[in-house]
N, C-alpha and C positions, 0 to 999 in steps of 0.2 A: 067465442074466443075459447080456445083450449086452456085449461088449467095447467099451470106448470107442473112437471113431474113431482118437484119438492113439495109442492102443496097436496098434491095426490097423495103422496107417501105420508106426510104429516097428518091427512084426515084418516087414512087408512090405520095408522098407528093408534089413533084414538078410538078406532072401533068402527069407523064408517064403512059400512058393507058396500055402498055404492062405489066408494073410492077404491075399496080393494078390488072390486070387480072391473074397474078401469085398468088397474095394474094387471089383473089377471088376463084381460082382453089384449092388453099391449104386449104381454111377455109370454103367453101360452105357447105360441109357435116356436119360439126360440127354445123353450123348456121341453116341448115335445121332440124337438129335432135332436137335442141332446140325448133324451131318453131313448128314442128310437134308434139312433146310431150305435149306442152302446147295447141295447137290449135286442134289436133286430126282431122284435116281436110286438105286433100291434097291440095287443091287449096288455101286455106287460109295460109298453111304452105309455099307454093311456093311464094305466093304474099308477105308475111312477110318477107321470105328471101330475096327477090329482094329488098323489102324497107330497109332492114338492109344495103345492100351494097350501095344504093344510099345514105344513111346517112353516112356510113363510107366514101364514094368518098367526100360528102360535108364537112365532119368533120375532114378528115384526115390531112389538114394543120395545125390543131390545136392540133394534137397528140403530146404530149411532151415526152411520154416515161417514165413517172412517174411510170406506171405499164406495164406489159408485153403487146404487142399488141394483143395477144389471150384474156388476161383478158379484155382489153378495148373493144374488138370486141364482146366478150361475153356479157358484160353489155348492149352494144347497141342492140344485139340480143334479150336478155331477155325482155328489156324494149319494144322493137318493137313488139314482140310476145305478150306481156301483153296487149299493146295498142290495138292490133288487136283482142285479146280476149275480151276486154272490149267493143269494137265495135260491136261485134257480140253477145253480151248479150241478145239481144231481141230475137235471133235465140234459145239460151238456154232456155228461159223462155217459149218458145211457143212448143218446142219439147221435148219429155221426152227422158231420157237417153237410154231407150230401142230402141227407134226409131232411134236416132243417132247411136247407136251400130250396129243395123241391117244395116243401110244404109252406114256404113263404112266398113263393112265386106271386100269388094274387096281391099279396101285401107289398111286394117289391114294385109291382106295377103301378099300384095306387099310390104309393109314396112318392114315385118318381115322375108322376104325370106333370107337375109343374116344373120339373127340371128340363133343361134342353140338352140334346145330343150327348156331348162327351160328359157332362155334368151327371146326367141320368145314368150313363154306363157306369161312372166311378161309384155313384150312390149304390147301384144295384151290386157292383162288384165287392165294396166295402161290406155290404150286408151279407154276403156270401162266405166271408172269412169265417174260419173257426173262432169260436166264441172269445177265447183269451187273445188270439191274435188281433181280432177286430177291436176289443177294448183296449188294448195297448196302442193300436194304430189311431183309433180315435183319439184317445187322450193325448198321444204325442203330436201327432201330425195335424190334427183339426183343432183341439183344445189348448195345445201348446204347454202341457205339462212336461216335465223332465222325467228322465228314467227313474231316478230315486224318488220322485214323488209318486210316480205311477206304482213302483213296487210296494211303496207303503200303503197306497190305497187299495191295491188288488191283493196284498199279502203274498207277494211273489218276490223273488230276490231281483236285484237290479240287472244281473246278468240275463235273468229269463226275460226280463221286460224288453231288454235289447234284442234278444234272441227272436222274441215273439214279434218284434217291430220289423226285423230283417225277414222273418218268414212272411209276414203280411205283405210287405213290399214285393217280394218276390211273386207271391201268388197273384198280386194286383197287376203285375208287369204281365205275366203270363195270361191272365184272363183278358186284360184289356188288348194285349196284341193280337189274341185270337178273333176279336170282335171287328 
């Protein structure tokens, strides 16, 4: 019989490493997906995912349960991925999106093996987007943030968030129409 999530969380809050490992196993896929979509780089996504779980371990005793654990974890994952995104900004300024897209092709193929047809095409197209357009698109269209929130998270103007979202949608339409 599986232990209820609330019991696992309670045990992990008390420092039970096995309970924390259960949480890790249950949520690592979701966390990695957030990091991968925002960063579009396997090693950065893996590093950010690990950073998320370090933060969760450190902050878990303060988790009060005002929101669901998944929501709380999602917030930490998003903010950690955005921090990694900001730190790698100098790479985005020196590399063109075409170079990044070409260098990421093996990773794109590996990441979308589990996806089927149209979903795999969409995932690959999202990862090809220029970094800022991809971040805005993922946060708005997939994660459900509003442009005002995205502007605050990414340190850009709200109008820039809207413009980047529009740019991402145009590029995705073009790329998916070609396929």
